C-alpha positions in Angstrom: 1.7 1.8 2.6 1.5 1.7 -1.2 -0.8 4.7 -1.6 -1.4 7.6 0.8 -3.7 10.5 -0.1 -4.5 13.2 2.4 -7.0 16.1 2.0 -6.8 16.0 -1.8 -8.8 18.7 -3.6 -9.0 19.3 -7.4 -10.6 22.2 -9.1 -11.1 22.4 -12.9 -12.0 26.0 -13.5 -14.6 26.8 -10.9 -15.8 23.2 -10.5 -14.7 21.5 -7.3 -14.2 18.0 -8.8 -12.6 16.2 -5.8 -13.4 17.3 -2.3 -11.1 16.6 0.6 -10.2 13.0 -0.4 -8.2 11.0 2.1 -7.5 7.3 1.8 -4.7 4.8 2.3 -4.4 1.6 0.3 -1.9 -1.1 1.4 0.1 -3.7 -0.3 -1.8 -6.5 -2.0 -5.2 -4.8 -2.1 -7.5 -5.1 -5.1 -9.8 -2.1 -5.0 -13.0 -1.5 -6.9 -13.5 2.2 -7.6 -17.2 2.9 -8.2 -19.3 6.0 -8.9 -21.7 7.5 -11.5 -20.4 9.4 -14.5 -18.9 12.7 -13.4 -18.3 11.5 -9.8 -14.5 12.1 -10.0 -13.2 8.6 -10.5 -11.2 9.3 -13.6 -9.9 12.6 -12.2 -8.6 10.7 -9.1 -6.9 8.1 -11.2 -5.3 10.7 -13.5 -3.8 12.4 -10.4 -2.5 9.1 -9.1 -0.7 8.4 -12.4 0.6 12.0 -12.7 -1.4 13.1 -15.7 -2.9 15.9 -13.7 -1.8 17.7 -10.6 -3.9 18.1 -7.5 -5.0 21.6 -6.6 -3.9 20.9 -3.0 -3.3 18.0 -0.6 -0.8 15.2 -0.3 -0.5 12.4 -2.8 2.1 9.6 -2.3 2.1 6.7 -4.8 4.7 4.3 -6.0 7.1 5.4 -8.8 6.4 2.3 -10.9 2.8 2.6 -12.1 0.9 0.8 -14.9 -2.2 2.5 -16.3 -4.9 1.3 -18.8 -7.1 4.3 -19.6 -10.7 4.0 -20.6 -9.9 5.1 -24.2 -7.1 2.6 -24.8 -4.6 4.5 -27.0 -2.9 2.0 -29.4 -0.7 2.4 -32.5 -2.9 0.3 -34.8 -0.4 0.1 -37.7 2.2 -1.6 -35.6 2.3 -5.4 -35.1 1.6 -6.6 -31.6 5.1 -7.9 -30.9 6.6 -4.7 -32.4 4.3 -2.5 -30.3 5.2 -4.2 -27.0 8.9 -4.1 -27.9 8.6 -0.4 -28.5 7.1 0.2 -25.1 9.4 -2.2 -23.3 12.3 -0.2 -24.7 10.6 3.1 -23.9 9.8 2.3 -20.3 12.6 0.0 -19.1 15.6 1.5 -20.9 15.2 4.6 -18.7 15.6 2.4 -15.6 18.3 0.1 -16.8 20.3 -0.9 -19.9 18.7 -3.8 -21.7 20.1 -6.0 -24.4 18.1 -7.2 -27.4 17.8 -10.7 -26.0 16.5 -9.5 -22.7 14.0 -7.2 -24.4 12.8 -10.1 -26.5 12.3 -12.3 -23.5 10.3 -9.6 -21.7 8.1 -9.2 -24.7 7.4 -12.9 -25.1 6.6 -13.2 -21.4 4.1 -10.4 -21.7 2.5 -11.9 -24.8 2.1 -15.3 -23.0 0.9 -13.7 -19.7 -2.1 -11.9 -21.3 -3.0 -14.6 -23.8 -1.8 -12.9 -27.1 0.3 -15.8 -28.4 -2.0 -16.5 -31.4 -2.3 -12.8 -32.3 1.3 -11.7 -31.8 2.1 -11.5 -35.5 -1.0 -9.4 -36.4 -1.3 -5.7 -36.7 -2.9 -4.1 -33.7 -5.6 -2.7 -35.9 -6.6 -6.2 -37.1 -7.5 -7.3 -33.5 -10.9 -7.6 -31.9 -11.7 -5.2 -29.1 -11.0 -7.9 -26.6 -7.6 -8.6 -27.9 -6.8 -4.9 -28.1 -7.6 -4.7 -24.4 -5.1 -7.5 -23.8 -2.5 -5.4 -25.7 -3.3 -2.5 -23.4 -3.1 -4.7 -20.3 0.3 -6.1 -21.5 1.6 -2.5 -22.0 0.4 -1.5 -18.5 2.1 -4.6 -17.0 5.6 -3.7 -18.4 8.1 -3.5 -15.5 5.8 -5.4 -13.0 4.3 -2.1 -11.7 3.7 -1.7 -8.0 0.4 0.1 -8.8 -1.8 -1.1 -11.6 -4.8 1.2 -12.5 -7.5 -0.1 -14.9 -10.1 2.4 -16.0 -13.3 0.7 -17.3 -11.3 -2.2 -18.9 -14.3 -4.2 -20.0 -16.5 -1.4 -21.6 -17.9 -2.4 -25.0 -16.8 -6.1 -24.9 -19.0 -8.9 -26.1 -19.8 -11.7 -23.5 -16.9 -14.0 -24.5 -14.4 -11.1 -24.5 -15.8 -9.9 -21.3 -15.3 -13.1 -19.4 -11.8 -13.5 -20.9 -10.7 -10.0 -19.7 -12.4 -10.5 -16.3 -10.5 -13.8 -15.9 -7.2 -12.1 -16.8 -7.8 -9.3 -14.3 -8.7 -11.8 -11.6 -5.4 -13.5 -12.2 -3.6 -10.1 -11.9 -5.5 -9.6 -8.6 -4.5 -13.0 -7.3 -0.8 -12.1 -8.2 -1.2 -8.9 -6.2 -2.0 -11.0 -3.1 0.8 -13.6 -3.7 4.2 -13.7 -2.3 6.0 -13.0 -5.6 4.1 -9.7 -6.1 3.8 -8.3 -2.6 3.8 -4.5 -3.0 1.4 -4.4 -5.9 -2.0 -2.7 -5.7 -4.7 -3.1 -8.3 -7.4 -0.4 -8.7 -10.3 -1.2 -11.0 -12.7 1.5 -12.1 -16.0 0.1 -13.5 -19.7 0.6 -13.7 -20.3 -3.2 -13.4 -20.9 -4.0 -9.8 -20.7 -7.8 -10.4 -17.0 -7.3 -11.5 -16.2 -5.7 -8.2 -17.8 -8.5 -6.3 -15.9 -11.1 -8.4 -12.4 -9.5 -8.4 -12.0 -7.0 -5.5 -11.5 -7.2 -1.8 -12.3 -3.6 -1.1 -14.8 -1.1 -2.5 -14.6 2.7 -2.7 -17.7 4.6 -3.8 -17.3 8.2 -5.0 -20.1 10.6 -5.7 -20.0 14.3 -6.5 -16.3 14.3 -5.7 -16.6 12.8 -2.2 -15.9 9.3 -0.8 -19.2 7.9 0.3 -18.1 4.3 1.1 -14.7 2.8 1.8 -15.1 -0.8 3.1 -13.8 -4.4 2.6 -16.2 -6.1 0.1 -16.9 -8.7 2.9 -18.6 -6.1 5.0 -21.1 -5.0 2.3 -24.2 -7.2 2.3 -25.8 -5.8 -0.8 -23.5 -3.8 -3.1 -26.2 -2.8 -5.5 -28.4 -1.4 -2.7 -25.4 0.4 -1.1 -24.4 1.9 -4.4 -28.0 3.2 -5.1 -28.3 4.7 -1.6 -25.0 6.5 -1.7 -25.3 7.9 -5.2 -28.9 9.1 -5.2 
C-alpha cells in the first residue's frame, strides 16, 4: 500500500492535535481531505511529508513525495523557467546525475504539462495567482512523485483561474488512475466540497483531530449534509 498510518498521535504543547489516526491509502486513489479550520488536516499532511514528526504511532509513506502547501512559497525574482530548473537540479541531482540537456527537457515537459508555456519567460512575481499556483504544481510534480499532496490549491483564485486549476488537478487525478502512473496517490485538502465531488474517489473528514468519515465518494449520498453532521 502507498500510505499506511497506524495509531498516529500528535501533541503540540499540551494540545492533542491528532488523536489515534489510522488509515491506509492504496495506489491510484484520489483522496479529498476535509475538515473545518483547526481540525488537524494540515498537521496530518505535514507529518506525511516529513515537515513534522508524529508524537507516536506508525507512519509509512513513499520516499518520493510532491507537496504544494497552502501558502505557496515562490522565489518571485526568478523567471519561471529558471525557477523550475533550479528545483529540478535540487531535487533530482540527489537521486541521479543529470546533464544540462536532460534538465532542460524535464523543465520544458513540466512547463507544458501545467500550461505555463506562454508565461515561461516571465518573472514569477509578474504572474497572476492562478499561474503562480501552476508554478507550485509544476514544482510539486518534479520527479513524478508517488504521493502528491495539495493543501488548499484553489484558495483565493478568481472563477476562471479556479476552473483552470481544477481541470489541471483532475488531469493529475486521472493520471494517478492510469497505467503509466500506477503507484501515485493524490491527496487534496480543500474547504470546497464541490471540488471533492468533481475530483476525488474517496473522502476523509477530520474534526477535532479524529477521523469522522472515511468512505468512497460513491457511498456518500449528500456530502454537504454528511460534512455538517460530522463537524458540528
